N, C-alpha and C positions, 0 to 999 in steps of 0.2 A: 545454538551460537557457539562460536569457537572459544576454547579455553585460552587463558593467557599462555603464551609460549612462543616458540621460534617460528619463523616464517616457513611455511611448507611450499611445495612446488606449485600447487594451485594458486595460493596467494601471491607467490612470486610472479606467476604468469599474468595475474590480474594487474599487478603493479606495472609490469612491462607494457601491457595493453593500455594502461592509463597514460603512460608517457607518450605512446604513439597517438593517443586520442588528443592530447594537448596540441600536437602539431596539426592534426586534422581540424581542430576547432578554429585555428587561425585562418585556415582556408575557408571554412564555412562562414566566418564573419565577413570576409571580403565578398564571397559569392552571394551572400544575402543582399548586400548593397547592389550588386550588379543585377540580380534578378528582380529587385524592386523596380529598377529602371525598365527592364524588359516588360514586366506586367503593366506598369503604368503606360508605357509606350503602346502596348497592344490595345489597352482600353481606350486611350486617347485616339489612337489610329482608327479604331472601330467607330468611335463617335464622330470623328471627322468625316469618315467615309459616308456614313449616314444613309446610304442607299441600300444597305443590306447585301450588296454584291460581294462575292468572294474576290480577294485580291488576285490579280493576274499572276501568272507564273513568273513574269519579269520582276515582280516584287520580291521574289525569292521564297524559298521554303525554310522557315525558321524552326520547324519541328525539332530536328535533331539538335540544334543549338539550344533551344529552349529546354529540352529534356536534359541535356548535359548540364545546363546552368542550374536547373532544378535539382539535379542529383548532386551538384556541388554542395548543396545544403546538408546533405546526409553524411553519416559517419561511415557508410558503406557504399561509396559511389559506384564501384564496378557492379555490385549486385543491383543497385538502383537502375543503372542503364540497361542491364540485362533484362530486368523484369518490366519496368515501366516503359522501356523502349519497345516492348511488344504490344503496347496499347493501340487500339484502332486509330487510324489516321485522323478521324474526325475529332478526337479528343486530345490529340497530342499538344495542341497549343492552349489548352484550357487547364490551368493548374488544379481547379476543383475536380474536374473529371479525372485527371491523372491521380489525384488523391483517392478518389473512389475506386479507381482501377487498382491502385496499390493495395488497398484494403481487401478487395475481392480476391486478388491472387494470393494474398497472405492467408486468407481463409482457406483457400484450396490447398495451399502448401501445408498449413498447420493441421488440416483434416487428414492429410496423408501421413503426417508425422504421428498423429494420434493413432491411426490404424497400425502403424509400424510398432508403436509401443504396446498396443493391445495384443498384437500377435507375436511379440517377442518371446522366445522360449525362456522359461524361468529355470535357471540351472542351479540356483541355491537360494537359501532364505533371504540373504541380503539383496540379491538381484530381484527376487520376486516382490519383496516389499517395496523396493525403490521403484520398480516398474509400475506397481500398483499406485503408488503416490503420483507418478508422472501421468498415468492415465487420468486420474482425478483432476490434476492441475491443468493438463492440456485440454480436458473437456471444459473446464472453466474458461480457458483462454478462447476456445472456439466460440463458446456461447457469448463471451464478451465482445468478440469481433463482430458477430452477427448483430449485436445490439447497436452498433454504430449507425445502422440505418434508421434508428428510432429518434435521433436527435439532430437538430440543426445548429447546436451550440458548440463552439470550438472548445469550451472548457469541458464539456461532457466528453468529447472525442479524445481530448488529450488525457483525461483521467482514465478512460477505458483502455486506451492503447498503452498507457503507462502500466496498468494492471496486467495486461497481456504479457508485457515484457517481464513483469515480476513473477508471474506464474511459470514462465519458461525458465527463468533464472532459478527459481526454487526447485524445479524438477532437476536441473543440472546439478544443483548442490546435493540433492538426494543421491544421484548417481556417483558423484565424487566421493561421498562419504561411505559408499560400499567398499572402498579400497580395492575395487575390482577393475583392472585396466580395461577389460573387455566392455564392462558397463559404461565406464567413462568415455571410452572411444565411441561406443554406440551413440551415446547422448550427444557428444560433440559433433559427430557426423550428421545425425538426423536433425538436430536442433539448429545447426549453423544457418541454413537458409531461412528458416522461419523467424529466428531471432533477428537476423539482419534485415529482413523484410519488414518486420514489425517496427524496428528502430527507424527505418527509412520512412515509413508511413507517419510515424510520430514526428519526425523532423519536418516533413512537409506540412502537416497540420499546424505545427507550432509556428512555422514561418507564415502560413496563411493567416493565422490568428493575429500576428503582429502587424500585417499590412491591411487587415480588414477595415480599419477605421479610415485609412487614407485612400484606399482603392476600393471602389464599389464594383465588385466583380459582377459579371452578368449572369443571366439565366437564373438558377435556383438560389443564388446568394447563400449557399450552404454555410459559409464561414462567418457571416456577418454577425456582429455582436448585437444583443438586444432582441433577438427573435425568441419565440417561445421555445423553451427546452423542456426536457423531461422533468426538470426541477420545478418549473412553473406549474406543470400539470399535476405533479405530486402535491403541490401546495394547495391547488384548487380542490382536489379530491378530499384531502384530510382536514381542512380548516374547521368545518362545521363540527365534526366528531370530537376533535381535541379541545374545542372551546366549550364543551359540555360540562365542565366542572370537574369534580372528583372522578378520576378515571376508574377507580375501584368500584364505584357505584354503577357504572355503565358498561363494565366488562362483559363481554359475550361468553367468556370461558373463565371458570374459577378453579384454581388448584389449591388443595388443602391436604396436609398430611393427616389431619384428624378425620377426614372423610366428609367434611361439611361442604366440599366443593364437588364439581363434576368429576374431577380427576384427582388422584393422589400424587402423580408425578408430572413434571413439566414436559417430559418427552411425550407422554400420552396426549397432553393438551395440544402440542404442536402438530400431532397427526391430524387433528380436526381442522386445522387452518387450511382454507381454500388456497390452491396454488395460483400464483400470478394474480392475486387479488389487488386491484388498484385502490381499494378502500382499506382503512385501518382495521385490524383485528386486535382487540384489547384482551390480554390475558392477565387476570389478577392472581398473583401468587401470594397466598396468605403467609403469615409469619411461621417460621420454622426453618430447620436446616434440612435441605434436600440433598441427599447423597446420591448424585447421579451425574453422568456425563451427558450434556445436552448439546444438540446440534440443530441450528436453524438452517434448513436446507435452502439451496439457492432459488428454488421456486416458491418459497414461502415469503412473499413480499409483505412489507408494511405491518409487521408484527410489533405491537406495543406491549411490553411486559412491565408490569408495575407491582411492587411489593409493599410491605408495611414499614420499610426502613432498611438502610444499608447494614444495620447490625441486627435486624430482626428476621428478614427474609434472606437466607443465605443458601447459595448453591455451592456444594462442596464435594470434592473428590480428591483422591490421593494418588492417582496414577503418576508414575514418574519414570525417569530413565534407569535408575539403578535397579529397580525391581523388574525391569525388562519390558516396559511398555513403550512403544514408539511415541515420539513427541506428538505426532498427529492425533493421537488418541488420549493424551493426558489432560487436556484442558478441562476445567470443571464443566464448562458449557460446551458439550460436543459429544454426539454419538459417533460411532465408528463410521468413517467414510467408506472404507473398503473392509468389509467384515472379514474376508479371508486372511487379511494381514494378521489378525489375532492368532490364527492357527500357525503362523510362521514365527511367532516370537520365540518359542523354545523348540528346538529340535536338537537335543543334546546340549550343546554349548551355545549360549546367546552370542549373537554377532553384535558386540557393543559398538563397533565402529559405525555400523548403520544406525544404531540408536542415537548416536550423537546428533545426526541430522534430524531424526524424527523428533527429538526433544523440542526442536524449534517448530516443527510443523504439526506433529500429531499428538503431543502430550498436552492436551488442554482440558480445562474443566467445562468451558463453554466455547463453542465455535459458531460464528455468525457468517453466513454466506447469502442470506436473503436480503435484498436491498430494502432500504427504508426502515430498518429495525431500530427500535428505541427501547432502552431499559431505564427505569427510574426507581430509586429507593430500594435497591437490592445490593447484596454482596456476593462476590464471586471469589471462591477460595480454593487454592490447591494446598492441601494440608500435608504434602509430602515432607516438607522440612529441608533445611540446607544441605544435609548429607545426601539427599537424593538427587542433587544437581538440578538439571533443567526440569521444570514442572510448571507449565503455563496455566494461569488462572483463566485468562480470556484471550481468545484469538478472534479478531474481527477482520473479515475480508470482503465486506459488503459495502456498497455505495450508500451514502446518505444515512450513516448510522449515528446514533446519539446515545450517550450514557450520561445520565443526570442523577446526581446524589447517589453514586454507586461506589463500592469499594472493590478493588482488585488486590487480593491478598495472597502473596506467594513469596518465593525467595529469588531464585535465578529464572530470568525470562518470564516475569509475571504477566506482562501485557504485550501481546503480539499484534500490533497495528499493521496488519499484513499488506493491505492494498485498499485503494479507493478513498473516498472522502469521509472523514470521521470527525466528530466533535464530542469533547468530554468537558462537562461543567460540574464544578463543586464535587469532584470525585476524590477519593483517597486511594493512593497507589503505593503499596508496600513492596520492597524488593531489595535485591543485592546486586547481582551481576547482570548488566544489560537488561534491566527490568522494564524498560520501555523501548521496544525495538520493532523493526519492520520497515515497509516502504509505502505506507499510506500517506496521503495528504491529511495531516491531523493537527487539530488545534486543541490545546488544553487551556481552559480558562477557569480561574478561581479554584484551582485544584490544590490539594496538598500532596506533595511528592515526598515520600517518607522512606529513605534508605534505612535498612536495619542491619543488625550485626550478622556478618557472613560467617562461613566456616573459618577456622584458624588458617592463616596464610593467604586468605583471599582479600581482594580489595573491591570496593563497590564502584560500579559504573552505572550511572542512571540511564543513559540513552545509548542506542546503537542503531543509527539510521542507515537504510539500505538502498539509497538511490544509486543506480549504476549507469544512467544515461543522462547527459546534460539536458535533453529535451523533456524528460519526465517532469511533471508538475507536482512532485512529492516532497515530503519533508516533515519534520517535527517542529511545531511552534508551541512554545510554552509561554503563555501570556498572563500576567497578573496572578501568578501562582506562588505558593510558598514551598521552599525546599527545606525540610526540617528533619532532624534525626528521630527515628521511631524509638531506637534503643540508645543506650550509652555506647557511643562509637569511639571512645578513647582508644587510641592505638590503631584504629582502622582508617586506611586511606580511602577517601571517597572522592570520585571524579564526576564531573557533569556528563561525561560520555566518551565514546571513542568511535571513530568513523569506520563503519562496517564495509562500505563500498567506496568506489572511486569518487563519486559525486555526492557523498553523504551531506545532508543538509539539515542543520539543527539551529534553531534560534530561540534564545531565552531573553525575554524582555519584560520590563516593569514587574519583576518578580523579587521576592525576598529570599535571600540565601543565608542560612545560618553559618556560623563560623567553623563548622566541621569540614567544609569543602576544601580540598587540597588547593593551595595557592596556585599551582600550575593549571588547575581547572580541567584540563582535558588529557586524555591518555591515547597514545597511538594504538591502532589495532595490531600492527606488527612493526617491528623495527623501532627506531627512535624518533620518527617523525610521521607526519600525515601527508597524503597526496596534496599537491597544490590545488587540485581541482575541487576540493571540498568547499562548502560554504557553511561556516560556523560563525555565530554572532552572539554577543552579549550586549544588551542595550538598556541603559537606564535602570539597572537592577539595584537593589538596596540590601543592606544587612552586612554583618561582619564577614560573610564569605563572598561578597559581591565585588570586592576590589579586583581589578584586572591588572594591577601593577606587575605582578609576578607570573602572569599567564604565559603559557607556551608561546613561542614566537613562530607560529605557523603562518604561511602566506594565506591560507584559507580561513584564518580566524580573524574576525573583526570585533573590536571592542567598543565600537560606536557606529551607529547607522544614521543616515539621513532620514528625515521624516518619510520620504518616498520609499526608501529601502525598507524601513520598518513596517510601513503599511502593507507591503507585499505579503507579509506573513500574518495578517489579521484575517478575521473570519470572512469578510466580504470578498476580497480578491483571491484568497488562498484556497478556500473550499466552497466558494460561491454561496456562503451561508445566508446572505440576505434573501436568496431565492427559495430556500427550503427550510430554514430553521424557524421562521416565525410561526408556521403552522404547528410546530411541536409544542408551543407555549413554554419552551425552555428559555430562560433569560440568557442573553448573550450581548457582547459588545462587538459591533461590526467593524470598528476601526481601532486605531492605536489609542 
């Protein structure tokens, strides 16, 4: 995460892009209305025709106009027309097939980009490490795009495309932080097409989702709500196992430091987990402090990790920025993604500019990439301390993840909710600067959020949300939680958060705020205000710090929501929780 300070060139460029995007959004809003009419007309016309015959040439060819209207919905219209316009003639009048085509050509483009990064010459330590990070992230992006063929649910597709955008953005941040113009230019050039194409596909599926209830599209009805999704399948597979009572008694793998289990380390236990297993694998981690960096690989699906209590079973590591470990490798729960990066940490003088980025991505104690992961009754700790700057305790980048009665304990950048759908219940989260951050769609319920004393001269910021595209379905929802001081914070300025990206989305509702919260509530990321495009909200909170009377006067900050607006950020609509949380047997409230 960025330190507090002046606006740099990259941040300035993003703000300028945000201003241009606002103008584009106005066009998109109008175009959406127009295209609804087009699709409704097409469906009604087909029904009226009734005989299955193709319209005559006299009826006109609306392909080019339809594609142009469809591309008006996107943020990158020219790229949309260039790419979607090359679709086979038979699919040009069918928005669903155009969406599928848009995804397929994005996969092709992103695969080329991945090859380009893999073959890029590594001229120095900074470039080598950043390129290695990008290879990992772009590999995740390609895999996620390929997964779009496995679901018919719009919510799944929006989530996965949102994560593909996030992976590419994270790669670009890595290149910018090398402070090497050649690396930055390489990234901007090679990622431009794939990022625009991903954004366009996301815009199309977002629009199709909005009209699915009112327009019954023909053929496969890919976008229709209510069809069986991967979430429903996951629930069917796991229900019986997790209803079996005490999970510790039915665990298939036991980890114990004293040797009473099959393994002494969590990393060894994870090696045994079958790849892409649709059934749950339960790992019981007995009480003790496990000094290791743990990584749940992307092919390790449906892992359930249960301990003896959040203060009894603790995963701890002390990797951090100041001591020269990239962020990607500092989380307590996480093995090295790219081993050769460790060999690049020191070669004479450390490249600390690069490490600033890596503290966000690589310095974790635990990193989760395998979908369907659940942890309960465990603690995750980065013991580096405030003087070591960024040191992540938990990085979660997997879909359908749950943390129940867990503790995340660190200082700066404690919890990196990177991407996908996540749920945290009755957890304790300690930290100082931006200690809940990322671009997941994440709900915190009945949690205790506990700012602690930072280094001298620092101020606390609880959240830093990273939504960069208006069509992403991401954000931070803090519902029925308590925001309390962990330490004596007299003289320390503590804010609810600051907007990391142009469309940063954070909602705090029905929560308790103690009196240590700064009356202004929120802090700009740069400058003296926030982009108008953010969505920040405080709704029906209580406590001495909950008054919104003296809050910052940002256009994007709401101090009251309608019932409909508030419900958007609850478990059921925001993370599709009603479809996949019941099987976990974790308590949750589905609505406001």
